[in-house]
C-alpha positions in Angstrom: 39.0 -0.8 1.4 36.5 0.7 -0.9 36.3 4.5 -0.6 33.0 6.2 0.1 33.3 8.2 -3.0 32.1 5.3 -5.3 28.9 5.7 -3.5 28.1 9.1 -5.1 28.7 8.1 -8.4 26.0 8.6 -11.0 26.3 5.0 -12.0 26.1 3.4 -8.4 22.9 2.4 -7.0 23.7 0.8 -3.8 22.4 3.3 -1.6 19.4 3.5 -3.7 19.0 -0.3 -3.2 19.6 -0.2 0.6 16.5 2.1 0.8 14.5 -0.4 -1.1 15.8 -3.2 1.0 14.8 -1.4 4.2 11.5 -0.5 3.0 11.1 -4.3 2.1 12.0 -4.9 5.8 9.7 -2.8 7.5 6.6 -4.3 5.4 7.6 -8.0 6.5 8.1 -6.9 10.4 11.2 -5.7 10.8 11.3 -2.0 11.9 14.7 -0.6 10.9 14.9 3.0 12.0 16.7 5.8 10.2 19.5 5.7 12.6 20.3 1.9 11.9 20.1 2.8 8.3 22.9 5.4 8.6 25.1 3.2 11.0 25.0 0.4 7.9 25.9 3.4 5.4 28.8 4.1 7.3 30.0 0.8 7.8 30.1 0.3 3.9 33.6 1.7 3.2 35.0 -0.9 5.7 33.3 -3.9 3.8 34.5 -5.9 0.8 31.2 -5.4 -1.4 32.2 -8.1 -3.8 31.4 -10.5 -0.7 27.9 -10.8 -0.4 28.4 -12.4 3.3 29.9 -9.3 4.6 27.0 -7.1 3.5 24.7 -9.5 5.1 26.6 -9.7 8.5 26.9 -5.9 8.5 23.2 -5.4 7.7 22.0 -8.0 10.2 24.2 -6.5 13.0 23.0 -2.9 12.4 19.1 -3.6 11.5 18.0 -6.6 13.4 17.4 -6.0 17.0 15.8 -9.6 18.2 16.3 -13.1 17.5 12.8 -13.5 16.0 13.6 -10.7 13.3 16.9 -12.7 12.5 15.2 -15.7 10.4 12.6 -12.9 8.6 15.9 -10.9 8.0 17.8 -13.8 6.2 15.0 -14.8 3.9 14.3 -11.2 3.0 18.0 -10.6 2.2 18.7 -13.6 0.1 15.4 -12.9 -1.9 16.3 -9.0 -2.4 20.0 -9.4 -2.8 20.5 -12.4 -5.3 23.7 -12.2 -7.5 23.0 -11.8 -11.2 25.5 -13.4 -13.4 25.7 -13.8 -17.3 25.0 -17.3 -17.0 22.1 -16.8 -15.1 18.6 -15.7 -15.9 18.2 -12.0 -17.0 16.0 -11.5 -14.0 16.2 -13.1 -10.8 13.5 -13.3 -8.1 13.6 -10.1 -6.4 16.7 -8.4 -6.0 20.2 -8.5 -7.3 23.6 -7.1 -7.4 24.8 -6.9 -11.0 28.3 -8.4 -11.6 30.7 -6.6 -14.4 31.1 -8.4 -17.6 33.2 -11.5 -18.0 36.1 -9.3 -19.8 35.8 -6.7 -16.9 35.7 -9.4 -14.3 39.1 -10.9 -15.4 40.5 -7.2 -15.6 39.2 -7.0 -12.2 40.7 -10.1 -11.0 44.0 -9.1 -12.4 44.1 -5.7 -10.6 43.0 -7.5 -7.5 46.1 -9.8 -7.8 48.5 -6.9 -8.5 47.3 -5.0 -5.6 47.5 -7.9 -3.2 51.3 -8.1 -4.4 51.7 -4.5 -4.1 50.6 -4.2 -0.7 53.1 -2.2 1.4 55.0 -3.4 4.2 54.6 -2.5 7.6 55.6 1.5 8.1 55.6 1.6 4.2 53.1 4.6 3.0 50.2 3.7 0.6 50.4 5.6 -2.7 47.9 8.4 -2.9 46.9 8.1 -6.5 45.2 4.9 -5.9 41.8 5.1 -7.4 39.0 3.5 -5.3 37.2 0.4 -7.1 33.8 0.8 -8.5 30.9 -1.4 -8.0 27.8 -1.1 -10.0 24.5 -2.3 -8.5 21.1 -2.4 -9.7 18.0 -3.8 -8.1 15.6 -6.3 -10.3 13.0 -5.2 -8.0 12.7 -2.0 -9.9 12.2 -3.8 -13.2 9.8 -6.2 -11.8 7.8 -3.5 -10.3 7.2 -1.7 -13.6 6.9 -4.9 -15.8 3.7 -6.0 -17.3 1.8 -8.9 -15.5 1.2 -10.3 -19.0 5.0 -10.4 -19.9 6.2 -12.5 -16.7 8.0 -15.6 -17.0 7.5 -18.4 -14.4 10.6 -17.4 -12.3 9.5 -13.7 -12.5 5.7 -14.6 -11.6 6.9 -16.2 -8.3 9.1 -13.0 -7.4 6.2 -10.9 -8.4 3.7 -12.7 -6.2 5.9 -12.6 -3.1 6.2 -8.9 -3.5 2.2 -8.6 -4.0 2.3 -9.9 -0.5 4.5 -7.0 1.1 2.0 -4.3 0.1 0.2 -2.5 2.7 -3.7 -2.1 2.3 -5.0 0.7 4.5 -8.6 1.5 3.3 -9.7 5.0 4.3 -11.6 5.3 7.7 -15.2 5.7 8.5 -16.9 6.7 11.8 -18.7 3.7 13.3 -22.1 4.3 15.4 -20.0 2.9 18.4 -18.1 5.2 20.4 -15.1 5.1 22.4 -13.8 6.9 25.8 -12.0 10.1 24.9 -10.5 13.2 27.0 -12.6 15.8 24.8 -15.8 15.0 22.5 -19.2 16.2 21.6 -21.0 13.2 23.2 -21.3 12.9 27.0 -20.7 9.4 28.5 -23.3 9.6 31.2 -22.4 6.0 32.4 -18.7 6.9 33.1 -19.7 10.3 34.4 -22.1 8.6 37.2 -19.5 6.1 37.9 -16.9 9.1 38.6 -19.3 10.6 40.7 -19.1 7.8 43.3 -15.8 9.3 44.4 -17.7 12.6 45.4 -20.5 11.0 47.2 -22.8 10.5 44.2 -22.2 14.2 43.0 -21.7 14.3 39.2 -18.7 17.0 39.3 -16.3 15.3 36.7 -17.5 14.8 33.2 -16.6 12.3 30.8 -16.8 12.1 26.9 -16.7 9.8 24.0 -16.4 9.9 20.5 -17.3 7.7 17.5 -14.9 5.0 16.7 -13.1 4.9 13.5 -13.0 1.4 11.5 -11.5 0.7 8.1 -14.1 1.0 5.3 -15.2 -2.5 3.7 -13.9 -3.4 0.2 -15.8 -5.4 -2.3 -13.8 -6.6 -5.3 -15.2 -8.0 -8.5 -12.5 -9.7 -10.8 -13.1 -10.6 -14.4 -11.8 -14.1 -15.0 -12.8 -14.4 -18.8 -10.6 -15.5 -21.4 -9.4 -12.3 -22.2 -8.1 -11.5 -18.8 -6.2 -15.0 -18.7 -2.7 -13.3 -18.8 -3.3 -11.3 -15.8 -5.5 -13.6 -13.5 -2.7 -15.4 -12.3 -1.2 -12.4 -10.5 -4.6 -11.1 -9.6 -5.5 -14.1 -7.8 -2.6 -13.5 -5.8 -3.8 -9.8 -5.2 -7.3 -11.1 -4.2 -5.8 -13.5 -1.7 -3.5 -10.9 0.0 -6.3 -8.4 0.2 -8.8 -10.9 1.4 -6.5 -12.2 4.3 -4.9 -8.7 4.9 -7.9 -6.8 5.6 -11.0 -7.7 8.3 -14.1 -6.6 6.0 -13.2 -7.8 2.4 -15.7 -9.7 0.0 -14.2 -11.0 -3.0 -16.1 -12.1 -6.3 -15.0 -13.7 -9.6 -17.4 -13.2 -12.8 -17.2 -14.4 -16.4 -20.7 -15.0 -17.8 -22.0 -15.5 -14.2 -21.0 -14.3 -10.6 -19.4 -16.5 -7.9 -18.4 -15.5 -4.5 -14.7 -16.6 -3.5 -14.6 -15.1 -0.2 -14.7 -18.1 2.1 -12.2 -20.2 -0.4 -9.7 -17.3 -0.2 -9.8 -16.9 3.5 -7.7 -20.3 4.3 -4.3 -19.7 5.6 -2.8 -22.1 2.9 -2.5 -20.3 0.0 -2.2 -23.1 -2.3 -5.2 -24.7 -1.1 -7.3 -21.6 -1.3 -6.4 -21.0 -4.9 -7.0 -24.7 -5.8 -10.6 -24.2 -4.0 -11.4 -21.0 -6.0 -10.4 -22.3 -9.0 -12.7 -25.5 -8.2 -15.9 -23.7 -7.5 -15.5 -21.2 -10.5 -17.5 -23.1 -13.4 -16.7 -20.1 -16.2 -13.2 -19.8 -15.9 -11.4 -18.6 -19.1 -14.9 -18.2 -21.1 -16.8 -15.3 -22.1 -17.7 -12.1 -20.3 -21.1 -10.9 -19.3 -20.9 -8.1 -17.2 -24.2 -6.7 -17.2 -25.6 -10.2 -16.1 -22.8 -10.6 -13.4 -23.7 -7.3 -12.0 -27.2 -7.8 -12.1 -26.5 -11.3 -10.0 -24.6 -9.1 -7.4 -27.0 -6.3 -6.8 -30.0 -8.6 -6.4 -28.3 -11.6 -4.4 -25.1 -9.8 -2.5 -25.4 -6.1 -2.5 -27.6 -5.8 0.6 -25.3 -8.2 2.5 -21.9 -7.1 1.6 -22.5 -3.1 0.7 -23.2 -2.0 4.2 -20.9 0.7 6.2 -20.2 2.7 2.9 -18.4 0.1 1.1 -15.7 0.8 -1.8 -16.4 -1.5 -4.9 -13.2 -2.6 -7.2 -14.2 -4.0 -10.6 -11.2 -5.4 -12.4 -12.0 -6.0 -16.0 -10.8 -5.1 -19.5 -14.3 -4.1 -20.4 -14.9 -6.5 -23.2 -18.5 -7.5 -22.9 -20.7 -10.0 -24.8 -23.7 -9.2 -23.1 -26.5 -6.7 -23.2 -25.3 -3.1 -23.0 -28.4 -1.6 -21.9 -28.5 -4.1 -19.1 -24.8 -3.1 -18.1 -25.6 0.5 -17.8 -28.8 0.1 -15.7 -27.0 -2.5 -13.3 -23.8 -0.5 -12.9 -25.7 2.6 -12.2 -27.5 0.8 -9.5 -24.3 -0.5 -8.1 -23.0 3.0 -8.0 -26.0 4.4 -6.0 -25.5 1.4 -3.7 -21.8 1.9 -2.7 -19.5 4.7 -1.4 -17.0 4.4 -4.1 -16.7 2.9 -7.4 -13.2 2.0 -8.8 -12.8 0.4 -12.3 -9.3 -1.4 -12.8 -8.2 -2.1 -16.5 -5.2 -3.9 -16.9 -5.1 -2.3 -20.5 -5.0 1.0 -19.3 -1.3 0.8 -18.7 -0.4 0.8 -22.4 0.6 4.3 -23.5 -1.8 3.9 -26.6 -4.7 2.6 -24.7 -8.2 4.0 -25.9 -11.2 2.9 -24.1 -12.9 1.8 -27.4 -14.7 -1.4 -26.1 -18.4 -1.0 -25.9 -18.4 -2.4 -22.3 -16.2 0.2 -21.0 -17.8 3.0 -22.7 -20.9 2.1 -21.2 -19.5 1.8 -17.7 -17.1 4.9 -17.4 -19.6 7.6 -17.0 -20.6 5.6 -13.5 -17.2 5.1 -12.4 -15.6 7.1 -9.9 -11.9 6.2 -10.6 -10.5 4.8 -13.8 -7.0 3.0 -12.7 -4.5 0.6 -14.5 -3.6 -2.6 -12.7 -0.9 -3.8 -15.1 2.4 -4.1 -12.8 3.3 -3.9 -9.3 3.6 0.0 -9.4 -0.3 0.3 -10.3 -1.0 -2.1 -7.4 0.9 0.3 -5.0 -0.8 3.2 -6.4 -4.3 1.6 -5.9 -3.2 1.1 -2.1 -2.4 4.9 -1.9 -5.7 5.7 -3.7 -7.7 3.5 -1.2 -6.2 5.3 1.5 -7.4 8.7 0.6 -10.4 9.5 2.3 -13.0 10.7 -0.3 -16.8 11.8 -0.1 -19.4 10.0 -1.9 -18.5 9.5 -5.6 -15.8 11.6 -6.0 -16.6 11.5 -9.7 -19.9 13.1 -9.9 -23.1 13.7 -7.9 -25.6 10.7 -7.4 -27.4 9.7 -10.5 -30.7 8.5 -11.1 -31.3 5.0 -12.4 -32.1 5.0 -16.3 
């Protein structure tokens, strides 16, 4: 039996990994409560943590409460707790339990065999100076969360795309013109009050109130798919698919030298078919970049249709532009006046030595409310938190007149 003392050693990460695993379970629909997690932690000293099946059975017994959750739990567990040995790739798909080096493994096996031979007979006391075994654990999820999208291998890319779909997107709420019944409010619900009056012979004695409904703010995403963004596009397409299908009011566009709407293609249930169709309708994939021309097409052809109800606009681009800078300045200023909030996501911003020296990004920055990185999973999670924050119109400054 392994003592609880190894759980609090500085080099042990098992408790931290369990917390990350429970968070992942909650995002995929298994609502594990804090009490269930405490029960699992209390069971750890009674498990042989070198055997993954024992940990899996204990976690299933404590965290799963219905038959429907069992299949989801098994897939999530296998994805998160995949063993990492020295003969395999250095980074498995999502999570892993790190095994000791080969020399340490041989020593551990010898010690285990000696312990087996020295098992005390019945009635014999166990030596008190037996030092509990230590098991080092680590989660490759943390490595993948902070790894740049441009440096992902094919295996890591599959793991990252799976994690992208677990991010919860909850844009901030807006007040709708429609109203809902409420116990208290500023608006009188006359129809319901008259209906209540029928109880008292037609006398309006009991009043009824209503308040505005709250709805998620619409989201419009314009993603750069030019050649300079090619290393990031493979993950950003997964992000576009996840956010288009995860929210109700989302419009998605791709641009290089021209603008292409991808909302209908990305709305399909089959992700492979959706990405194939999206790639089929884009004619300027991996080409040059003309941000000003693309924004002009959006402002003149699409803005009136998709920017209603105080929409938030995301522009994903590295800022490299071969077009007219004066046109870019005019069109991004017009776009800022048309939306509630304008956020520019730049994958190069994640580099510690990055400076916005490209002329395109220098031209656009004065009209951007939030300038954020989008180079790894951590930046996407941070974006989800930023979108959830309620903000006033153009937090970066007051309304600007068109130049």
